[in-house]
C-alpha positions, 0 to 999 in steps of 0.5 A, spaced: 626 139 334 621 140 329 617 147 329 612 150 325 613 157 323 608 161 318 611 165 313 608 172 314 606 173 306 603 166 307 598 167 313 592 171 309 585 171 311 583 170 304 587 164 302 584 161 296 580 154 298 584 150 294 590 151 298 586 148 304 588 141 301 595 143 298 598 147 304 606 146 305 608 144 312 609 150 317 604 154 314 598 156 317 592 156 311 585 157 311 581 151 311 574 154 311 573 159 305 571 152 301 565 150 305 563 158 306 562 158 299 559 151 299 553 154 304 553 160 299 551 156 293 546 153 297 543 159 299 545 158 306 547 164 311 551 163 317 548 166 324 551 172 327 557 173 327 558 169 321 564 165 318 566 159 323 565 158 331 569 152 333 573 146 331 574 139 334 578 133 332 577 126 333 584 123 335 583 116 333 581 118 326 584 125 325 577 127 322 575 134 323 569 137 326 568 145 324 562 149 326 559 154 323 554 159 326 547 157 325 549 152 320 551 146 325 557 141 324 561 140 318 566 134 318 572 133 314 576 126 313 582 129 309 585 134 313 580 140 312 580 140 304 573 138 303 567 138 308 560 136 309 555 137 314 554 131 318 549 133 324 542 133 321 540 139 323 541 137 331 546 143 332 545 150 331 548 157 334 555 158 336 561 156 340 562 162 345 569 159 348 574 154 347 571 149 352 564 149 348 566 143 344 568 137 348 571 131 345 572 124 348 579 124 349 578 116 347 575 118 340 568 118 337 564 122 342 563 129 341 558 134 345 557 141 343 554 146 348 552 151 344 549 159 345 543 161 342 542 155 338 541 147 339 546 143 343 547 136 342 552 130 342 554 124 337 557 118 340 559 115 333 564 120 330 558 124 327 554 119 324 548 120 328 546 126 333 542 126 340 540 133 342 542 136 349 537 140 352 538 148 353 537 152 359 536 159 357 540 161 351 545 156 352 552 154 355 559 157 356 562 150 357 561 144 360 565 138 363 563 131 362 565 124 365 566 121 359 568 114 361 566 112 369 567 105 366 574 104 364 572 100 358 565 103 356 562 100 350 563 103 343 558 108 343 556 108 350 552 115 352 556 118 358 552 120 364 555 126 368 555 133 366 557 139 369 555 146 365 556 153 366 549 157 363 551 163 359 550 170 362 546 167 368 549 170 374 554 163 373 548 158 374 551 151 375 547 145 372 548 138 373 545 133 368 546 125 370 543 123 363 547 126 358 544 133 358 537 130 357 535 134 363 538 138 368 538 140 375 540 147 377 545 148 383 545 155 384 549 161 381 556 164 382 560 158 378 565 159 373 570 153 371 567 146 372 569 139 372 566 132 374 568 125 376 561 122 377 554 123 379 555 126 386 563 129 385 564 135 382 569 141 382 569 148 380 571 155 381 567 161 383 566 167 380 571 172 383 574 167 388 581 163 387 582 156 388 578 149 387 572 147 390 570 140 391 563 137 392 561 130 394 554 131 394 552 134 388 553 141 389 550 142 396 556 143 400 563 145 398 570 144 400 576 148 398 582 143 396 587 147 392 589 154 391 590 154 384 585 157 379 583 153 373 580 156 367 574 153 362 572 145 364 576 139 366 578 133 362 577 126 365 581 121 361 583 114 364 580 116 371 585 122 371 582 129 371 586 134 368 585 142 368 589 148 366 590 153 371 594 159 373 599 154 376 600 150 370 596 144 368 594 140 374 592 133 375 588 129 380 588 121 381 583 121 386 577 124 383 579 132 385 581 131 392 588 133 391 591 136 385 598 136 382 602 140 377 604 137 371 611 139 369 613 146 369 609 149 363 605 155 365 601 160 361 596 155 357 589 156 356 587 151 351 587 143 352 590 138 354 588 135 347 591 127 348 594 123 343 596 116 343 596 115 351 596 119 357 603 121 357 602 125 350 598 131 349 598 138 347 596 145 350 596 152 347 599 158 350 601 165 347 607 162 343 603 156 340 601 149 340 606 145 345 606 138 345 609 133 350 611 125 349 613 124 357 607 127 361 609 134 361 617 133 363 619 136 356 615 140 351 616 141 344 613 147 340 609 144 334 606 150 331 606 158 333 600 161 335 597 163 328 599 170 327 593 172 324 589 171 330 595 174 335 590 179 337 585 174 339 589 171 345 586 171 352 587 168 358 580 165 359 579 161 353 574 165 350 572 165 343 577 161 340 577 153 339 583 149 338 584 142 336 590 137 335 590 131 330 596 127 333 595 122 327 596 127 321 600 132 325 596 138 324 594 143 329 587 147 328 584 153 330 577 157 329 575 163 332 568 165 333 567 170 327 573 168 323 576 163 318 578 157 321 586 155 319 590 149 320 598 148 320 601 141 318 608 140 321 
């Protein structure tokens, strides 16, 4: 079993930018100092709270998308050694949670649900971007039904989205045109999931259990005692959701949920690799990978020591990402530098 352990003396907040492309395997290193220096040279100043605010990886290419508060999306094709801005000014603001960035598990498509700035999505790996209409200040997170068609055309625009509006009393908003317009369906929502135009799943504030609606949120039925976090992910027709009972999966559009394996305590993920049996979740110990659908797990990287105090049980502020091709784990915590660990 290969494990990725960071030497205490090598985990630094101010790692020289050159190290981003020269990291020895098993070390968490800073990958954002170089791009931050680049923005400073260009006379650009990040919005509050500075540094970085989110990270995502296209699992089919290994390309890294790094978000800087107020300065949009920066893409790297060399594991974070160099970055160039790619969003054309469409994206602004910051990522409030680890579910603000929604990467299609099949690759290429990425949606950014931002707070205090513009939201948007790319359908072609960051080459072009489409705006997402914000409600109020923006969003905490959103669930997307990326592929209602098992074989969508390349670059197809998704339709069904279920978002949580930030500091709004738990306003839930549903879009059937990928965020171009929204229908607000009430308050007191928390975690969100969506399987299609009418089929939603959620939790409510201060309530336990999963609720399901088949009429677009007009009525709800309780379908599970588990309480998920963040937003559900739909991959190849199956919904996945981290919860207080571990990772859950539903093959019947949220009507029933089954626990996947016995690993509990993860609050970020799942991030998929080559297929639905290969994915990573992140818990207090670090990045845990399974290659057999959750039967067994291997820790491929520890939780970064420099961010140990930032761990929380609701997925807030910290973004995690995994490159299954290049064997790299990434983290970016709002107001902190971004890091990677090759294993």
